[in-house]
N, CA and C of each residue as an Amber inpcrd file, in Angstrom:
protein
   267
 -99.5220000 -98.6710000  11.9800000 -98.0990000 -98.5560000  12.0680000
 -97.7590000 -98.3390000  13.5330000 -96.7150000 -99.0610000  13.9780000
 -96.2750000 -98.9680000  15.3610000 -94.7650000 -98.7890000  15.3430000
 -94.2540000 -97.7890000  16.0490000 -92.8180000 -97.5360000  16.1450000
 -92.3380000 -98.1780000  17.4430000 -91.3520000 -99.0780000  17.3340000
 -90.9180000 -99.8910000  18.4720000 -89.4280000 -99.7700000  18.7270000
 -89.0370000 -99.7810000  20.0000000 -87.6390000 -99.9730000  20.3460000
 -87.4200000-101.4730000  20.3340000 -86.5200000-101.9600000  19.4670000
 -86.3450000-103.3990000  19.2950000 -85.3200000-104.0080000  20.2360000
 -84.7840000-103.2300000  21.1710000 -83.8660000-103.7600000  22.1650000
 -82.4050000-103.7610000  21.7520000 -82.1130000-103.4280000  20.5010000
 -80.7270000-103.3480000  20.0730000 -80.1440000-102.0210000  20.5520000
 -78.8380000-102.0200000  20.8080000 -78.2250000-100.8000000  21.3300000
 -77.4600000-100.0200000  20.2690000 -77.6000000-100.3910000  19.0010000
 -76.8650000 -99.6930000  17.9460000 -77.7800000 -98.7000000  17.2250000
 -77.3490000 -98.2450000  16.0630000 -78.1300000 -97.2660000  15.3010000
 -79.4660000 -97.8170000  14.8140000 -79.6060000 -99.1400000  14.7460000
 -80.8530000 -99.7600000  14.2810000 -81.7340000-100.1750000  15.4570000
 -81.8360000 -99.3410000  16.4830000 -82.5850000 -99.7090000  17.6840000
 -84.0870000 -99.4730000  17.5650000 -84.5240000 -98.9220000  16.4310000
 -85.9480000 -98.6580000  16.2380000 -86.4480000 -99.4400000  15.0330000
 -87.5760000-100.1120000  15.2170000 -88.2220000-100.8380000  14.1290000
 -89.6320000-100.3000000  13.9300000 -90.1670000-100.5700000  12.7640000
 -91.5360000-100.1930000  12.4270000 -92.3280000-101.4700000  12.2130000
 -93.4450000-101.6160000  12.9060000 -94.3770000-102.7040000  12.6290000
 -95.4680000-102.0970000  11.7620000 -95.5160000-102.5240000  10.5170000
 -96.4050000-101.9120000   9.5270000 -97.3610000-102.9610000   8.9920000
 -98.6480000-102.6400000   9.0060000 -99.6530000-103.5520000   8.4640000
-100.6810000-102.7350000   7.6940000-100.9130000-103.1250000   6.4700000
-101.8690000-102.4510000   5.6020000-103.2510000-103.0680000   5.7950000
-104.2540000-102.2330000   6.0070000-105.6440000-102.6770000   6.1890000
-106.5210000-102.0220000   5.1440000-106.3990000-102.4210000   3.9190000
-107.3090000-101.9260000   2.8920000-108.0770000-103.1190000   2.3650000
-109.3510000-103.1560000   2.6640000-110.1610000-104.3120000   2.3020000
-110.0140000-105.4020000   3.3380000-108.9260000-106.1280000   3.2860000
-108.6470000-107.2200000   4.2160000-107.2430000-107.0180000   4.7730000
-106.9960000-107.2800000   6.0690000-105.6670000-107.0640000   6.6280000
-104.5910000-107.8680000   5.9080000-103.4900000-107.2190000   5.6090000
-102.3530000-107.8740000   4.9810000-101.3870000-108.3550000   6.0630000
-100.4680000-109.2220000   5.7100000 -99.4480000-109.7190000   6.6270000
 -98.6000000-108.5430000   7.1320000 -98.3810000-108.4220000   8.4570000
 -97.5680000-107.3120000   8.9620000 -96.1030000-107.4620000   8.5590000
 -95.4190000-106.3230000   8.4340000 -93.9890000-106.2890000   8.1400000
 -93.2720000-105.6630000   9.3270000 -92.1600000-106.2660000   9.7410000
 -91.2940000-105.6710000  10.7540000 -90.0970000-105.0930000  10.0100000
 -89.9550000-103.7630000  10.0350000 -89.0050000-103.0600000   9.1850000
 -88.0060000-102.2520000   9.9950000 -86.7790000-102.1590000   9.4970000
 -85.7990000-101.2610000  10.0970000 -86.1870000 -99.8290000   9.7790000
 -86.0260000 -98.9580000  10.7470000 -86.2520000 -97.5320000  10.5320000
 -84.8940000 -96.9120000  10.2130000 -84.7220000 -96.4380000   8.9850000
 -83.4360000 -95.8740000   8.5610000 -83.1460000 -94.5710000   9.2880000
 -84.1300000 -93.7340000   9.4220000 -84.0530000 -92.4790000  10.1810000
 -85.2750000 -92.4690000  11.0840000 -85.0640000 -92.3310000  12.3780000
 -86.2100000 -92.3200000  13.2900000 -86.0310000 -91.2590000  14.3610000
 -86.5050000 -90.0790000  14.0520000 -86.5920000 -88.9820000  15.0060000
 -87.9130000 -88.2880000  14.7080000 -88.4180000 -87.4850000  15.6140000
 -89.6850000 -86.8010000  15.3270000 -89.6540000 -85.9830000  14.0370000
 -88.4730000 -85.4630000  13.6840000 -88.3560000 -84.6240000  12.4870000
 -88.1420000 -85.4010000  11.2000000 -87.7950000 -86.6940000  11.2970000
 -87.4960000 -87.4670000  10.0980000 -87.6890000 -88.9570000  10.3600000
 -88.6910000 -89.5400000   9.7370000 -88.9290000 -90.9790000   9.8280000
 -88.8710000 -91.5360000   8.4160000 -87.9280000 -92.4710000   8.2070000
 -87.7440000 -93.0680000   6.8860000 -87.6050000 -94.5810000   7.0300000
 -88.4100000 -95.3110000   6.2880000 -88.3070000 -96.7710000   6.2420000
 -88.7930000 -97.2300000   4.8800000 -88.5860000 -98.5220000   4.5920000
 -89.0250000 -99.0390000   3.3010000 -89.8150000-100.3250000   3.4840000
 -91.0030000-100.3500000   2.9140000 -91.9100000-101.4940000   2.9540000
 -91.8100000-102.2630000   1.6320000 -91.8190000-103.5930000   1.7230000
 -91.8340000-104.3930000   0.4960000 -93.1120000-104.1440000  -0.3010000
 -94.1960000-103.8570000   0.3910000 -95.5010000-103.6780000  -0.2440000
 -95.6890000-102.2550000  -0.7720000 -95.3380000-101.2400000   0.0330000
 -95.6540000 -99.8480000  -0.2890000 -94.4500000 -99.0290000  -0.7610000
 -93.2290000 -99.5290000  -0.5790000 -92.0410000 -98.7930000  -0.9800000
 -91.5230000 -97.8770000   0.1160000 -90.7390000 -96.8790000  -0.2750000
 -90.0750000 -95.9810000   0.6670000 -91.0550000 -94.9740000   1.2660000
 -90.9820000 -94.8360000   2.6110000 -91.7960000 -93.8610000   3.3260000
 -90.8840000 -92.7760000   3.8720000 -91.2880000 -91.5220000   3.7030000
 -90.6000000 -90.3780000   4.2960000 -91.6350000 -89.5330000   5.0170000
 -91.3750000 -89.2350000   6.2820000 -92.3320000 -88.4300000   7.0230000
 -91.7450000 -87.8690000   8.2980000 -92.6330000 -87.3310000   9.1420000
 -92.2370000 -86.7660000  10.4270000 -93.4630000 -86.7370000  11.3420000
 -93.2130000 -86.4610000  12.6190000 -94.2930000 -86.3610000  13.6020000
 -94.5530000 -84.8880000  13.8790000 -95.8260000 -84.4900000  13.7350000
 -96.2590000 -83.1260000  14.0400000 -97.4940000 -83.2080000  14.9190000
 -97.4180000 -82.6240000  16.1160000 -98.5730000 -82.5930000  17.0250000
 -99.1720000 -83.9870000  17.2450000 -98.3270000 -84.9720000  17.5750000
 -98.7480000 -86.3670000  17.8080000 -99.4000000 -87.0140000  16.5860000
 -99.0790000 -86.5300000  15.3970000 -99.6160000 -87.0870000  14.1520000
 -98.4570000 -87.4120000  13.2160000 -98.4480000 -88.6300000  12.6900000
 -97.4520000 -89.0160000  11.6960000 -97.9260000 -88.5300000  10.3340000
 -97.1140000 -87.6900000   9.7120000 -97.4420000 -87.1010000   8.4160000
 -96.3270000 -87.5010000   7.4520000 -96.6890000 -88.0560000   6.3050000
 -95.6650000 -88.4320000   5.3420000 -96.2400000 -89.0570000   4.1030000
 -95.3390000 -89.6570000   3.3090000 -95.7500000 -90.1870000   2.0150000
 -94.9080000 -91.4020000   1.6450000 -95.5720000 -92.3830000   1.0380000
 -94.8700000 -93.4650000   0.3600000 -94.5000000 -92.9040000  -1.0020000
 -93.2160000 -92.6000000  -1.1640000 -92.7150000 -91.7640000  -2.2460000
 -93.0270000 -92.3220000  -3.6350000 -92.6890000 -93.5840000  -3.8870000
 -92.8240000 -94.1350000  -5.2400000 -94.2660000 -94.1510000  -5.7480000
 -95.2140000 -94.3590000  -4.8320000 -96.6130000 -94.4730000  -5.2780000
 -97.4360000 -93.2210000  -4.9680000 -96.8310000 -92.2510000  -4.2830000
 -97.5230000 -90.9970000  -4.0020000 -98.6780000 -91.1310000  -3.0260000
 -98.6140000 -92.1000000  -2.0990000 -99.6770000 -92.3300000  -1.1270000
 -99.3480000 -91.5840000   0.1610000-100.1360000 -90.5770000   0.5000000
 -99.8990000 -89.7520000   1.6910000-100.5770000 -90.3400000   2.9160000
 -99.9340000 -90.1670000   4.0770000-100.4820000 -90.6070000   5.3570000
-100.6090000 -89.4150000   6.2930000-101.6270000 -89.4750000   7.1320000
-101.8300000 -88.5060000   8.1860000-102.4760000 -89.2880000   9.3290000
-101.6360000 -89.9210000  10.1720000-102.1250000 -90.8250000  11.2110000
-101.9690000 -90.2080000  12.5910000-103.0910000 -89.9540000  13.2570000
-103.0490000 -89.4430000  14.6310000-102.6800000 -90.5760000  15.5740000
-101.9730000 -90.2330000  16.6390000-101.5920000 -91.2330000  17.6300000
-102.8470000 -91.7600000  18.3120000-102.9370000 -93.0830000  18.4070000
-104.0900000 -93.6990000  19.0640000-103.7260000 -95.1100000  19.5040000
-104.6220000 -95.7260000  20.2230000-104.4530000 -97.1200000  20.6180000
-104.6310000 -97.9820000  19.3770000-103.7450000 -98.9550000  19.1940000
-103.8270000 -99.8130000  18.0180000-105.0120000-100.7710000  18.1190000
-105.4000000-101.3320000  17.0050000-106.4500000-102.3530000  16.9620000
-106.1100000-103.4810000  17.9240000-104.8410000-103.9000000  17.9280000
-104.4240000-105.0340000  18.7610000-104.4710000-104.6600000  20.2390000
-104.0960000-103.4480000  20.5990000-104.1770000-103.0100000  21.9840000
-105.6260000-102.9320000  22.4500000-106.5220000-102.4600000  21.5840000
-107.9500000-102.4000000  21.9230000-108.5070000-103.8060000  22.0960000
-108.1050000-104.7490000  21.2480000-108.6000000-106.1230000  21.3290000
-108.1880000-106.7790000  22.6380000-106.9620000-106.5500000  23.0590000
-106.4610000-107.1450000  24.3060000-107.1760000-106.5510000  25.5040000
-107.3500000-105.2230000  25.5360000-108.0030000-104.6030000  26.6930000
-109.4800000-104.9980000  26.7560000-110.1130000-105.2630000  25.6450000
-111.5040000-105.7080000  25.6140000-111.6150000-107.1220000  26.2050000
-110.6220000-107.9780000  25.9260000-110.6370000-109.3510000  26.4220000
-110.4350000-109.3930000  27.9270000-109.7350000-108.3980000  28.4930000
-109.4760000-108.3620000  29.9260000-110.7240000-108.0560000  30.7380000
-111.7640000-107.5130000  30.1240000-112.9770000-107.1080000  30.8610000
-113.9150000-108.2560000  31.0580000
């Protein structure tokens, strides 16, 4: 999951790039973030449903509400960022 400023200047200026990697990588989704502050992050995935969470100590903590799937993701370099920096060497 990657939280992005999408360049819009209105209330929808933050998007979520979400990709599920269970077994085999799924197609990424670019989603509007309904609430995006460190204390409240809310978005909805077509695949996983509604997510509600927050950032604590550089870790995204939350749950996909309908399916009861909890997340605890520490901030790190994404797979794609690691792949690009590896190619530069």
